[in-house]
HTML snippet that shows the backbone in 3Dmol.js (N, CA, C, O; Angstrom):
<script src="https://3Dmol.org/build/3Dmol-min.js"></script>
<div id="view" style="width:600px;height:400px;position:relative"></div>
<script>
const pdb = `
ATOM      1  N   MET A   1      -1.209  16.585  -7.975  1.00  0.00           N
ATOM      2  CA  MET A   1      -0.045  16.454  -7.114  1.00  0.00           C
ATOM      3  C   MET A   1       0.974  15.466  -7.700  1.00  0.00           C
ATOM      4  O   MET A   1       2.182  15.647  -7.547  1.00  0.00           O
ATOM      5  N   SER A   2       0.489  14.455  -8.350  1.00  0.00           N
ATOM      6  CA  SER A   2       1.385  13.456  -8.946  1.00  0.00           C
ATOM      7  C   SER A   2       2.223  14.039 -10.072  1.00  0.00           C
ATOM      8  O   SER A   2       3.405  13.726 -10.209  1.00  0.00           O
ATOM      9  N   ASN A   3       1.591  14.900 -10.884  1.00  0.00           N
ATOM     10  CA  ASN A   3       2.319  15.538 -11.995  1.00  0.00           C
ATOM     11  C   ASN A   3       3.426  16.457 -11.455  1.00  0.00           C
ATOM     12  O   ASN A   3       4.531  16.499 -11.996  1.00  0.00           O
ATOM     13  N   ARG A   4       3.115  17.176 -10.398  1.00  0.00           N
ATOM     14  CA  ARG A   4       4.105  18.055  -9.806  1.00  0.00           C
ATOM     15  C   ARG A   4       5.316  17.239  -9.304  1.00  0.00           C
ATOM     16  O   ARG A   4       6.471  17.614  -9.506  1.00  0.00           O
ATOM     17  N   ARG A   5       5.016  16.156  -8.671  1.00  0.00           N
ATOM     18  CA  ARG A   5       6.091  15.302  -8.129  1.00  0.00           C
ATOM     19  C   ARG A   5       6.950  14.731  -9.266  1.00  0.00           C
ATOM     20  O   ARG A   5       8.177  14.691  -9.168  1.00  0.00           O
ATOM     21  N   PHE A   6       6.293  14.292 -10.338  1.00  0.00           N
ATOM     22  CA  PHE A   6       6.978  13.748 -11.509  1.00  0.00           C
ATOM     23  C   PHE A   6       7.883  14.794 -12.109  1.00  0.00           C
ATOM     24  O   PHE A   6       9.050  14.508 -12.379  1.00  0.00           O
ATOM     25  N   PHE A   7       7.390  15.985 -12.326  1.00  0.00           N
ATOM     26  CA  PHE A   7       8.209  17.027 -12.957  1.00  0.00           C
ATOM     27  C   PHE A   7       9.368  17.480 -12.052  1.00  0.00           C
ATOM     28  O   PHE A   7      10.456  17.789 -12.538  1.00  0.00           O
ATOM     29  N   LEU A   8       9.131  17.515 -10.777  1.00  0.00           N
ATOM     30  CA  LEU A   8      10.225  17.842  -9.874  1.00  0.00           C
ATOM     31  C   LEU A   8      11.291  16.782  -9.904  1.00  0.00           C
ATOM     32  O   LEU A   8      12.482  17.095  -9.929  1.00  0.00           O
ATOM     33  N   SER A   9      10.874  15.504  -9.900  1.00  0.00           N
ATOM     34  CA  SER A   9      11.856  14.430  -9.971  1.00  0.00           C
ATOM     35  C   SER A   9      12.619  14.456 -11.300  1.00  0.00           C
ATOM     36  O   SER A   9      13.834  14.263 -11.334  1.00  0.00           O
ATOM     37  N   PHE A  10      11.898  14.695 -12.373  1.00  0.00           N
ATOM     38  CA  PHE A  10      12.497  14.792 -13.710  1.00  0.00           C
ATOM     39  C   PHE A  10      13.512  15.931 -13.735  1.00  0.00           C
ATOM     40  O   PHE A  10      14.623  15.763 -14.238  1.00  0.00           O
ATOM     41  N   PHE A  11      13.142  17.068 -13.204  1.00  0.00           N
ATOM     42  CA  PHE A  11      14.039  18.226 -13.184  1.00  0.00           C
ATOM     43  C   PHE A  11      15.301  17.943 -12.385  1.00  0.00           C
ATOM     44  O   PHE A  11      16.403  18.234 -12.849  1.00  0.00           O
ATOM     45  N   LEU A  12      15.157  17.381 -11.193  1.00  0.00           N
ATOM     46  CA  LEU A  12      16.292  17.099 -10.351  1.00  0.00           C
ATOM     47  C   LEU A  12      17.190  15.998 -10.899  1.00  0.00           C
ATOM     48  O   LEU A  12      18.402  16.030 -10.689  1.00  0.00           O
ATOM     49  N   PHE A  13      16.614  15.030 -11.596  1.00  0.00           N
ATOM     50  CA  PHE A  13      17.416  13.916 -12.076  1.00  0.00           C
ATOM     51  C   PHE A  13      18.114  14.221 -13.404  1.00  0.00           C
ATOM     52  O   PHE A  13      19.258  13.821 -13.616  1.00  0.00           O
ATOM     53  N   PHE A  14      17.429  14.919 -14.277  1.00  0.00           N
ATOM     54  CA  PHE A  14      18.005  15.123 -15.625  1.00  0.00           C
ATOM     55  C   PHE A  14      18.554  16.519 -15.877  1.00  0.00           C
ATOM     56  O   PHE A  14      19.360  16.698 -16.790  1.00  0.00           O
ATOM     57  N   TYR A  15      18.155  17.486 -15.116  1.00  0.00           N
ATOM     58  CA  TYR A  15      18.595  18.856 -15.408  1.00  0.00           C
ATOM     59  C   TYR A  15      19.606  19.305 -14.388  1.00  0.00           C
ATOM     60  O   TYR A  15      19.429  20.344 -13.753  1.00  0.00           O
ATOM     61  N   THR A  16      20.670  18.537 -14.219  1.00  0.00           N
ATOM     62  CA  THR A  16      21.719  18.944 -13.309  1.00  0.00           C
ATOM     63  C   THR A  16      22.966  19.254 -14.140  1.00  0.00           C
ATOM     64  O   THR A  16      23.189  18.702 -15.217  1.00  0.00           O
ATOM     65  N   ASN A  17      23.743  20.139 -13.600  1.00  0.00           N
ATOM     66  CA  ASN A  17      25.008  20.424 -14.264  1.00  0.00           C
ATOM     67  C   ASN A  17      25.935  19.236 -14.118  1.00  0.00           C
ATOM     68  O   ASN A  17      25.794  18.426 -13.202  1.00  0.00           O
ATOM     69  N   PHE A  18      26.878  19.144 -15.029  1.00  0.00           N
ATOM     70  CA  PHE A  18      27.826  18.044 -14.947  1.00  0.00           C
ATOM     71  C   PHE A  18      28.666  18.204 -13.661  1.00  0.00           C
ATOM     72  O   PHE A  18      29.285  19.239 -13.415  1.00  0.00           O
ATOM     73  N   MET A  19      28.653  17.138 -12.867  1.00  0.00           N
ATOM     74  CA  MET A  19      29.365  17.202 -11.605  1.00  0.00           C
ATOM     75  C   MET A  19      30.683  16.398 -11.704  1.00  0.00           C
ATOM     76  O   MET A  19      30.748  15.373 -12.381  1.00  0.00           O
ATOM     77  N   TYR A  20      31.674  16.864 -11.048  1.00  0.00           N
ATOM     78  CA  TYR A  20      32.937  16.110 -10.990  1.00  0.00           C
ATOM     79  C   TYR A  20      33.000  15.439  -9.619  1.00  0.00           C
ATOM     80  O   TYR A  20      33.202  16.097  -8.598  1.00  0.00           O
ATOM     81  N   ALA A  21      32.822  14.114  -9.615  1.00  0.00           N
ATOM     82  CA  ALA A  21      32.712  13.380  -8.370  1.00  0.00           C
ATOM     83  C   ALA A  21      34.021  12.638  -8.117  1.00  0.00           C
ATOM     84  O   ALA A  21      34.070  11.413  -8.228  1.00  0.00           O
ATOM     85  N   GLN A  22      35.059  13.355  -7.784  1.00  0.00           N
ATOM     86  CA  GLN A  22      36.349  12.727  -7.508  1.00  0.00           C
ATOM     87  C   GLN A  22      36.757  13.079  -6.102  1.00  0.00           C
ATOM     88  O   GLN A  22      36.516  14.191  -5.633  1.00  0.00           O
ATOM     89  N   CYS A  23      37.372  12.137  -5.434  1.00  0.00           N
ATOM     90  CA  CYS A  23      37.984  12.450  -4.115  1.00  0.00           C
ATOM     91  C   CYS A  23      39.293  13.210  -4.417  1.00  0.00           C
ATOM     92  O   CYS A  23      39.768  13.258  -5.552  1.00  0.00           O
ATOM     93  N   ALA A  24      39.830  13.778  -3.384  1.00  0.00           N
ATOM     94  CA  ALA A  24      41.051  14.588  -3.551  1.00  0.00           C
ATOM     95  C   ALA A  24      42.248  13.753  -4.059  1.00  0.00           C
ATOM     96  O   ALA A  24      43.047  14.236  -4.861  1.00  0.00           O
ATOM     97  N   MET A  25      42.360  12.536  -3.597  1.00  0.00           N
ATOM     98  CA  MET A  25      43.500  11.693  -4.020  1.00  0.00           C
ATOM     99  C   MET A  25      43.329  11.308  -5.494  1.00  0.00           C
ATOM    100  O   MET A  25      44.298  11.345  -6.253  1.00  0.00           O
ATOM    101  N   CYS A  26      42.116  10.941  -5.908  1.00  0.00           N
ATOM    102  CA  CYS A  26      41.894  10.553  -7.305  1.00  0.00           C
ATOM    103  C   CYS A  26      42.177  11.769  -8.191  1.00  0.00           C
ATOM    104  O   CYS A  26      42.825  11.654  -9.231  1.00  0.00           O
ATOM    105  N   LYS A  27      41.684  12.928  -7.769  1.00  0.00           N
ATOM    106  CA  LYS A  27      41.885  14.133  -8.563  1.00  0.00           C
ATOM    107  C   LYS A  27      43.358  14.454  -8.762  1.00  0.00           C
ATOM    108  O   LYS A  27      43.792  14.778  -9.867  1.00  0.00           O
ATOM    109  N   ALA A  28      44.114  14.361  -7.684  1.00  0.00           N
ATOM    110  CA  ALA A  28      45.540  14.617  -7.735  1.00  0.00           C
ATOM    111  C   ALA A  28      46.255  13.623  -8.657  1.00  0.00           C
ATOM    112  O   ALA A  28      47.134  14.014  -9.424  1.00  0.00           O
ATOM    113  N   ALA A  29      45.888  12.360  -8.586  1.00  0.00           N
ATOM    114  CA  ALA A  29      46.518  11.348  -9.407  1.00  0.00           C
ATOM    115  C   ALA A  29      46.198  11.560 -10.880  1.00  0.00           C
ATOM    116  O   ALA A  29      47.067  11.424 -11.742  1.00  0.00           O
ATOM    117  N   VAL A  30      44.938  11.896 -11.159  1.00  0.00           N
ATOM    118  CA  VAL A  30      44.531  12.125 -12.551  1.00  0.00           C
ATOM    119  C   VAL A  30      45.177  13.354 -13.113  1.00  0.00           C
ATOM    120  O   VAL A  30      45.645  13.336 -14.252  1.00  0.00           O
ATOM    121  N   GLU A  31      45.219  14.443 -12.340  1.00  0.00           N
ATOM    122  CA  GLU A  31      45.872  15.659 -12.803  1.00  0.00           C
ATOM    123  C   GLU A  31      47.340  15.433 -13.075  1.00  0.00           C
ATOM    124  O   GLU A  31      47.864  15.938 -14.068  1.00  0.00           O
ATOM    125  N   ALA A  32      48.008  14.701 -12.234  1.00  0.00           N
ATOM    126  CA  ALA A  32      49.430  14.395 -12.439  1.00  0.00           C
ATOM    127  C   ALA A  32      49.652  13.563 -13.697  1.00  0.00           C
ATOM    128  O   ALA A  32      50.604  13.775 -14.448  1.00  0.00           O
ATOM    129  N   ASN A  33      48.745  12.610 -13.903  1.00  0.00           N
ATOM    130  CA  ASN A  33      48.827  11.737 -15.066  1.00  0.00           C
ATOM    131  C   ASN A  33      48.600  12.541 -16.369  1.00  0.00           C
ATOM    132  O   ASN A  33      49.315  12.365 -17.354  1.00  0.00           O
ATOM    133  N   ILE A  34      47.605  13.408 -16.342  1.00  0.00           N
ATOM    134  CA  ILE A  34      47.307  14.182 -17.566  1.00  0.00           C
ATOM    135  C   ILE A  34      48.446  15.224 -17.818  1.00  0.00           C
ATOM    136  O   ILE A  34      48.807  15.506 -18.961  1.00  0.00           O
ATOM    137  N   LYS A  35      48.983  15.773 -16.719  1.00  0.00           N
ATOM    138  CA  LYS A  35      50.058  16.745 -16.829  1.00  0.00           C
ATOM    139  C   LYS A  35      51.302  16.092 -17.473  1.00  0.00           C
ATOM    140  O   LYS A  35      52.036  16.739 -18.220  1.00  0.00           O
ATOM    141  N   ASP A  36      51.514  14.840 -17.177  1.00  0.00           N
ATOM    142  CA  ASP A  36      52.668  14.113 -17.737  1.00  0.00           C
ATOM    143  C   ASP A  36      52.383  13.568 -19.130  1.00  0.00           C
ATOM    144  O   ASP A  36      53.226  12.884 -19.711  1.00  0.00           O
ATOM    145  N   GLY A  37      51.233  13.856 -19.658  1.00  0.00           N
ATOM    146  CA  GLY A  37      50.910  13.408 -21.015  1.00  0.00           C
ATOM    147  C   GLY A  37      50.093  12.136 -21.103  1.00  0.00           C
ATOM    148  O   GLY A  37      49.814  11.662 -22.204  1.00  0.00           O
ATOM    149  N   GLY A  38      49.715  11.587 -20.000  1.00  0.00           N
ATOM    150  CA  GLY A  38      48.897  10.360 -20.000  1.00  0.00           C
ATOM    151  C   GLY A  38      47.437  10.632 -20.254  1.00  0.00           C
ATOM    152  O   GLY A  38      46.991  11.780 -20.257  1.00  0.00           O
ATOM    153  N   SER A  39      46.712   9.582 -20.463  1.00  0.00           N
ATOM    154  CA  SER A  39      45.245   9.716 -20.679  1.00  0.00           C
ATOM    155  C   SER A  39      44.484   8.747 -19.788  1.00  0.00           C
ATOM    156  O   SER A  39      43.367   8.356 -20.128  1.00  0.00           O
ATOM    157  N   ALA A  40      45.053   8.352 -18.661  1.00  0.00           N
ATOM    158  CA  ALA A  40      44.393   7.348 -17.794  1.00  0.00           C
ATOM    159  C   ALA A  40      43.153   7.880 -17.136  1.00  0.00           C
ATOM    160  O   ALA A  40      42.242   7.099 -16.860  1.00  0.00           O
ATOM    161  N   GLY A  41      43.062   9.169 -16.866  1.00  0.00           N
ATOM    162  CA  GLY A  41      41.966   9.708 -16.084  1.00  0.00           C
ATOM    163  C   GLY A  41      40.899  10.440 -16.850  1.00  0.00           C
ATOM    164  O   GLY A  41      40.031  11.062 -16.239  1.00  0.00           O
ATOM    165  N   LEU A  42      40.929  10.390 -18.180  1.00  0.00           N
ATOM    166  CA  LEU A  42      39.962  11.158 -18.898  1.00  0.00           C
ATOM    167  C   LEU A  42      38.512  10.703 -18.710  1.00  0.00           C
ATOM    168  O   LEU A  42      37.594  11.524 -18.711  1.00  0.00           O
ATOM    169  N   GLY A  43      38.314   9.410 -18.552  1.00  0.00           N
ATOM    170  CA  GLY A  43      36.949   8.928 -18.355  1.00  0.00           C
ATOM    171  C   GLY A  43      36.589   8.626 -16.910  1.00  0.00           C
ATOM    172  O   GLY A  43      35.568   7.995 -16.635  1.00  0.00           O
ATOM    173  N   LEU A  44      37.422   9.072 -15.999  1.00  0.00           N
ATOM    174  CA  LEU A  44      37.232   8.725 -14.574  1.00  0.00           C
ATOM    175  C   LEU A  44      35.914   9.336 -14.029  1.00  0.00           C
ATOM    176  O   LEU A  44      35.145   8.662 -13.344  1.00  0.00           O
ATOM    177  N   ASN A  45      35.682  10.582 -14.339  1.00  0.00           N
ATOM    178  CA  ASN A  45      34.456  11.254 -13.838  1.00  0.00           C
ATOM    179  C   ASN A  45      33.195  10.551 -14.337  1.00  0.00           C
ATOM    180  O   ASN A  45      32.260  10.329 -13.568  1.00  0.00           O
ATOM    181  N   GLN A  46      33.170  10.202 -15.615  1.00  0.00           N
ATOM    182  CA  GLN A  46      32.002   9.522 -16.154  1.00  0.00           C
ATOM    183  C   GLN A  46      31.797   8.147 -15.467  1.00  0.00           C
ATOM    184  O   GLN A  46      30.673   7.748 -15.164  1.00  0.00           O
ATOM    185  N   GLY A  47      32.889   7.466 -15.241  1.00  0.00           N
ATOM    186  CA  GLY A  47      32.818   6.167 -14.566  1.00  0.00           C
ATOM    187  C   GLY A  47      32.260   6.278 -13.142  1.00  0.00           C
ATOM    188  O   GLY A  47      31.433   5.471 -12.716  1.00  0.00           O
ATOM    189  N   ILE A  48      32.731   7.288 -12.429  1.00  0.00           N
ATOM    190  CA  ILE A  48      32.282   7.460 -11.050  1.00  0.00           C
ATOM    191  C   ILE A  48      30.795   7.825 -11.045  1.00  0.00           C
ATOM    192  O   ILE A  48      30.028   7.287 -10.247  1.00  0.00           O
ATOM    193  N   LEU A  49      30.389   8.728 -11.924  1.00  0.00           N
ATOM    194  CA  LEU A  49      28.967   9.085 -11.996  1.00  0.00           C
ATOM    195  C   LEU A  49      28.061   7.916 -12.416  1.00  0.00           C
ATOM    196  O   LEU A  49      26.937   7.781 -11.931  1.00  0.00           O
ATOM    197  N   TYR A  50      28.566   7.087 -13.313  1.00  0.00           N
ATOM    198  CA  TYR A  50      27.847   5.906 -13.746  1.00  0.00           C
ATOM    199  C   TYR A  50      27.639   4.943 -12.555  1.00  0.00           C
ATOM    200  O   TYR A  50      26.536   4.436 -12.349  1.00  0.00           O
ATOM    201  N   LEU A  51      28.682   4.704 -11.795  1.00  0.00           N
ATOM    202  CA  LEU A  51      28.598   3.824 -10.662  1.00  0.00           C
ATOM    203  C   LEU A  51      27.685   4.399  -9.573  1.00  0.00           C
ATOM    204  O   LEU A  51      26.999   3.648  -8.879  1.00  0.00           O
ATOM    205  N   MET A  52      27.675   5.733  -9.420  1.00  0.00           N
ATOM    206  CA  MET A  52      26.885   6.383  -8.425  1.00  0.00           C
ATOM    207  C   MET A  52      25.395   6.319  -8.814  1.00  0.00           C
ATOM    208  O   MET A  52      24.542   6.281  -7.927  1.00  0.00           O
ATOM    209  N   ALA A  53      25.064   6.305 -10.113  1.00  0.00           N
ATOM    210  CA  ALA A  53      23.687   6.325 -10.546  1.00  0.00           C
ATOM    211  C   ALA A  53      22.984   4.973 -10.457  1.00  0.00           C
ATOM    212  O   ALA A  53      21.762   4.917 -10.322  1.00  0.00           O
ATOM    213  N   MET A  54      23.731   3.910 -10.529  1.00  0.00           N
ATOM    214  CA  MET A  54      23.120   2.579 -10.546  1.00  0.00           C
ATOM    215  C   MET A  54      22.259   2.240  -9.323  1.00  0.00           C
ATOM    216  O   MET A  54      21.171   1.693  -9.502  1.00  0.00           O
ATOM    217  N   PRO A  55      22.687   2.536  -8.099  1.00  0.00           N
ATOM    218  CA  PRO A  55      21.807   2.252  -6.964  1.00  0.00           C
ATOM    219  C   PRO A  55      20.515   3.044  -6.998  1.00  0.00           C
ATOM    220  O   PRO A  55      19.463   2.538  -6.608  1.00  0.00           O
ATOM    221  N   TYR A  56      20.587   4.286  -7.463  1.00  0.00           N
ATOM    222  CA  TYR A  56      19.350   5.111  -7.576  1.00  0.00           C
ATOM    223  C   TYR A  56      18.429   4.527  -8.637  1.00  0.00           C
ATOM    224  O   TYR A  56      17.211   4.503  -8.459  1.00  0.00           O
ATOM    225  N   PHE A  57      18.994   4.065  -9.721  1.00  0.00           N
ATOM    226  CA  PHE A  57      18.203   3.463 -10.787  1.00  0.00           C
ATOM    227  C   PHE A  57      17.518   2.186 -10.285  1.00  0.00           C
ATOM    228  O   PHE A  57      16.365   1.926 -10.627  1.00  0.00           O
ATOM    229  N   ALA A  58      18.218   1.400  -9.486  1.00  0.00           N
ATOM    230  CA  ALA A  58      17.647   0.179  -8.906  1.00  0.00           C
ATOM    231  C   ALA A  58      16.525   0.542  -7.966  1.00  0.00           C
ATOM    232  O   ALA A  58      15.489  -0.122  -7.976  1.00  0.00           O
ATOM    233  N   MET A  59      16.688   1.582  -7.143  1.00  0.00           N
ATOM    234  CA  MET A  59      15.653   2.000  -6.238  1.00  0.00           C
ATOM    235  C   MET A  59      14.389   2.473  -6.971  1.00  0.00           C
ATOM    236  O   MET A  59      13.273   2.186  -6.538  1.00  0.00           O
ATOM    237  N   VAL A  60      14.567   3.183  -8.059  1.00  0.00           N
ATOM    238  CA  VAL A  60      13.427   3.636  -8.880  1.00  0.00           C
ATOM    239  C   VAL A  60      12.705   2.458  -9.458  1.00  0.00           C
ATOM    240  O   VAL A  60      11.475   2.414  -9.434  1.00  0.00           O
ATOM    241  N   LEU A  61      13.438   1.498  -9.979  1.00  0.00           N
ATOM    242  CA  LEU A  61      12.795   0.282 -10.517  1.00  0.00           C
ATOM    243  C   LEU A  61      12.033  -0.470  -9.443  1.00  0.00           C
ATOM    244  O   LEU A  61      10.922  -0.939  -9.691  1.00  0.00           O
ATOM    245  N   PHE A  62      12.598  -0.591  -8.271  1.00  0.00           N
ATOM    246  CA  PHE A  62      11.929  -1.281  -7.165  1.00  0.00           C
ATOM    247  C   PHE A  62      10.655  -0.498  -6.785  1.00  0.00           C
ATOM    248  O   PHE A  62       9.609  -1.105  -6.555  1.00  0.00           O
ATOM    249  N   GLY A  63      10.736   0.832  -6.718  1.00  0.00           N
ATOM    250  CA  GLY A  63       9.608   1.660  -6.382  1.00  0.00           C
ATOM    251  C   GLY A  63       8.492   1.525  -7.410  1.00  0.00           C
ATOM    252  O   GLY A  63       7.321   1.439  -7.041  1.00  0.00           O
ATOM    253  N   LEU A  64       8.840   1.506  -8.698  1.00  0.00           N
ATOM    254  CA  LEU A  64       7.837   1.329  -9.736  1.00  0.00           C
ATOM    255  C   LEU A  64       7.177  -0.048  -9.627  1.00  0.00           C
ATOM    256  O   LEU A  64       5.956  -0.173  -9.727  1.00  0.00           O
ATOM    257  N   PHE A  65       7.977  -1.047  -9.427  1.00  0.00           N
ATOM    258  CA  PHE A  65       7.460  -2.410  -9.292  1.00  0.00           C
ATOM    259  C   PHE A  65       6.495  -2.471  -8.098  1.00  0.00           C
ATOM    260  O   PHE A  65       5.411  -3.039  -8.226  1.00  0.00           O
ATOM    261  N   TYR A  66       6.850  -1.921  -6.981  1.00  0.00           N
ATOM    262  CA  TYR A  66       6.004  -1.901  -5.797  1.00  0.00           C
ATOM    263  C   TYR A  66       4.715  -1.165  -6.049  1.00  0.00           C
ATOM    264  O   TYR A  66       3.636  -1.621  -5.672  1.00  0.00           O
ATOM    265  N   TYR A  67       4.838  -0.007  -6.699  1.00  0.00           N
ATOM    266  CA  TYR A  67       3.640   0.819  -7.006  1.00  0.00           C
ATOM    267  C   TYR A  67       2.656   0.039  -7.877  1.00  0.00           C
ATOM    268  O   TYR A  67       1.461  -0.004  -7.586  1.00  0.00           O
ATOM    269  N   PHE A  68       3.169  -0.581  -8.954  1.00  0.00           N
ATOM    270  CA  PHE A  68       2.270  -1.275  -9.849  1.00  0.00           C
ATOM    271  C   PHE A  68       1.683  -2.514  -9.203  1.00  0.00           C
ATOM    272  O   PHE A  68       0.537  -2.861  -9.490  1.00  0.00           O
ATOM    273  N   GLN A  69       2.423  -3.192  -8.346  1.00  0.00           N
ATOM    274  CA  GLN A  69       1.855  -4.318  -7.622  1.00  0.00           C
ATOM    275  C   GLN A  69       0.772  -3.892  -6.668  1.00  0.00           C
ATOM    276  O   GLN A  69      -0.230  -4.590  -6.511  1.00  0.00           O
ATOM    277  N   LYS A  70       0.958  -2.752  -6.026  1.00  0.00           N
ATOM    278  CA  LYS A  70      -0.015  -2.173  -5.112  1.00  0.00           C
ATOM    279  C   LYS A  70      -1.309  -1.829  -5.863  1.00  0.00           C
ATOM    280  O   LYS A  70      -2.416  -2.135  -5.420  1.00  0.00           O
ATOM    281  N   GLN A  71      -1.118  -1.181  -7.014  1.00  0.00           N
ATOM    282  CA  GLN A  71      -2.275  -0.815  -7.851  1.00  0.00           C
ATOM    283  C   GLN A  71      -3.032  -2.062  -8.318  1.00  0.00           C
ATOM    284  O   GLN A  71      -4.262  -2.076  -8.358  1.00  0.00           O
ATOM    285  N   LYS A  72      -2.285  -3.098  -8.666  1.00  0.00           N
ATOM    286  CA  LYS A  72      -2.894  -4.317  -9.158  1.00  0.00           C
ATOM    287  C   LYS A  72      -3.753  -4.959  -8.042  1.00  0.00           C
ATOM    288  O   LYS A  72      -4.849  -5.446  -8.315  1.00  0.00           O
ATOM    289  N   LYS A  73      -3.262  -4.958  -6.805  1.00  0.00           N
ATOM    290  CA  LYS A  73      -4.045  -5.557  -5.711  1.00  0.00           C
ATOM    291  C   LYS A  73      -5.269  -4.746  -5.392  1.00  0.00           C
ATOM    292  O   LYS A  73      -6.291  -5.311  -5.004  1.00  0.00           O
ATOM    293  N   GLN A  74      -5.203  -3.429  -5.543  1.00  0.00           N
ATOM    294  CA  GLN A  74      -6.375  -2.574  -5.256  1.00  0.00           C
ATOM    295  C   GLN A  74      -7.481  -2.753  -6.260  1.00  0.00           C
ATOM    296  O   GLN A  74      -8.656  -2.663  -5.906  1.00  0.00           O
ATOM    297  N   THR A  75      -7.133  -3.005  -7.515  1.00  0.00           N
ATOM    298  CA  THR A  75      -8.170  -3.188  -8.537  1.00  0.00           C
ATOM    299  C   THR A  75      -8.801  -4.561  -8.509  1.00  0.00           C
ATOM    300  O   THR A  75      -9.891  -4.750  -9.049  1.00  0.00           O
ATOM    301  N   VAL A  76      -8.126  -5.546  -7.877  1.00  0.00           N
ATOM    302  CA  VAL A  76      -8.694  -6.902  -7.824  1.00  0.00           C
ATOM    303  C   VAL A  76      -9.648  -7.062  -6.708  1.00  0.00           C
ATOM    304  O   VAL A  76     -10.211  -8.142  -6.526  1.00  0.00           O
TER     305      VAL A  76
END
`;
const viewer = $3Dmol.createViewer("view");
viewer.addModel(pdb, "pdb");
viewer.setStyle({}, {cartoon: {color: "spectrum"}});
viewer.zoomTo();
viewer.render();
</script>
């Protein structure tokens, strides 16, 4: 059961299509900037996805820490 859960988590976390996580106002501003020849919004999607991933990464680290502490107490 643990292997199945791991592979499902791996699949959902790493095998996703590239998502564009912009609100409507940000998208309109970036499109207008790029249309006028600017380059201000080229890295905006990557920045938004990076910021979105950090809380999930922190939760995974906390979960792993909790799991290993629980295992350590059970073996003692």
